[in-house]
C-alpha positions in Angstrom: 95.4 173.7 129.3 94.7 170.7 128.5 93.5 167.6 131.0 95.5 163.8 130.4 92.8 161.8 131.3 93.4 157.8 129.8 89.6 155.8 130.0 90.1 152.4 131.5 87.5 150.2 129.6 85.5 150.6 125.8 82.7 149.0 126.4 79.1 151.6 126.3 80.0 153.0 130.1 83.6 154.2 129.0 82.6 155.1 125.5 80.0 157.4 126.8 82.0 159.2 129.7 85.0 159.0 127.2 82.9 161.3 124.7 81.6 163.3 127.6 85.0 163.9 128.5 86.3 164.9 125.3 84.6 168.0 125.3 87.3 169.5 127.7 90.3 166.8 127.8 92.7 165.1 126.3 90.9 161.5 126.0 93.0 158.3 126.1 91.4 155.0 125.4 93.1 151.5 127.4 90.7 148.8 126.4 91.4 145.0 126.0 90.8 145.4 121.9 93.6 148.6 121.6 95.4 147.7 124.4 97.5 150.8 126.8 98.2 154.2 125.6 102.3 155.1 125.5 101.5 157.4 128.4 103.7 157.6 131.4 101.8 160.4 133.2 98.5 161.2 133.6 95.7 163.7 135.5 93.0 161.0 136.1 92.5 157.4 135.3 88.7 156.9 135.0 87.7 153.5 135.3 85.2 151.3 133.8 85.8 147.9 133.1 83.3 145.6 134.9 84.3 144.5 138.2 85.6 140.5 138.6 87.8 138.5 139.9 91.9 140.5 140.0 90.1 143.5 139.6 91.9 145.0 142.1 94.6 144.4 140.1 94.7 145.0 136.9 93.6 149.0 138.0 96.8 149.1 140.3 98.7 147.8 136.9 96.2 150.5 134.8 97.0 153.5 137.2 101.1 152.8 138.0 101.7 152.5 133.9 100.0 155.6 133.2 101.2 157.7 135.7 97.1 158.5 136.8 97.3 160.9 140.1 93.7 160.6 140.5 91.5 156.9 139.7 87.7 157.2 139.0 86.1 154.4 139.3 82.8 154.6 137.4 82.1 150.6 137.7 80.2 148.5 140.3 82.2 147.4 142.9 81.4 144.9 146.4 82.2 147.5 149.4 85.6 148.3 150.6 87.1 148.3 146.6 87.6 152.0 146.4 90.0 151.8 149.0 91.6 149.0 148.5 93.2 150.4 146.4 93.9 153.8 147.9 93.2 157.5 148.9 94.4 157.8 145.2 91.1 156.8 144.2 87.3 157.6 144.2 84.1 156.0 143.7 81.7 157.3 141.0 78.7 155.4 140.1 77.2 155.4 136.8 72.9 156.3 136.4 70.8 155.7 134.0 69.7 153.5 130.9 72.8 151.8 129.8 71.6 151.3 126.2 71.1 155.0 125.7 73.9 156.2 128.1 75.8 159.4 125.7 72.9 161.6 127.0 72.2 160.2 130.6 75.7 160.6 132.0 75.6 165.0 132.0 71.7 164.3 132.9 72.3 162.6 136.4 74.2 163.4 139.2 77.6 162.2 139.3 77.8 161.2 143.0 81.4 161.0 144.5 83.0 159.3 147.0 86.5 158.8 148.8 88.3 158.6 151.7 91.3 161.1 151.0 89.6 164.9 150.7 92.1 165.7 148.6 91.5 163.3 146.4 87.8 163.9 146.5 88.1 168.0 145.5 90.7 166.8 142.1 87.9 164.5 141.1 84.7 166.5 142.0 86.6 170.1 140.0 87.7 167.6 137.5 84.0 166.2 137.0 82.5 169.6 137.5 85.3 171.5 134.8 84.1 168.9 132.3 80.3 169.9 132.4 79.2 167.1 134.9 76.5 167.4 137.7 78.4 166.4 140.7 77.6 165.7 144.2 79.7 164.5 147.1 79.2 161.4 149.8 80.7 160.8 152.8 83.2 157.6 151.5 83.7 155.6 148.6 81.9 153.1 151.0 78.2 155.2 150.6 78.5 155.6 146.4 79.4 151.6 146.7 76.5 150.5 148.7 74.3 153.3 146.9 75.1 151.4 143.4 74.6 148.4 145.1 70.9 149.0 146.5 69.9 151.2 143.4 70.7 147.2 141.4 68.9 145.4 144.0 66.1 146.2 142.7 66.1 144.3 139.9 67.1 141.5 141.6 63.3 139.8 141.2 63.5 139.9 137.7 66.0 137.1 137.3 63.8 135.1 139.7 
């Protein structure tokens, strides 16, 4: 049975994850450049849009629009954002060199943190069946903080 996936965002991260998912899933793209797919029920919405003001509303609009059962946020977001989206969502930050994500999205472990065990289990099974190496963390707060701490090493480069 084919799994229906909507990729929210088609930038470097979205394209890399979509390409990795295409091997075992039916993938549709939803992006500013191409609009929303004509789907009213999908299994997973993968969110790969940059965090910005209004992020929460955009994600809610997207998952309601495509009827997603589970939302997997790959974006770097402030702590607590996944929790605000609700028990339908998990956070799984992207690791790897963003200029060359095509291979690294499956080479690095995908950490998954969520606040509802059933949703976490569904997301983990989906990612594993799609060929990703997956490890779980205790909550989405943990994965959100982990990603922010990882990026903090670049702060000196900005000074």
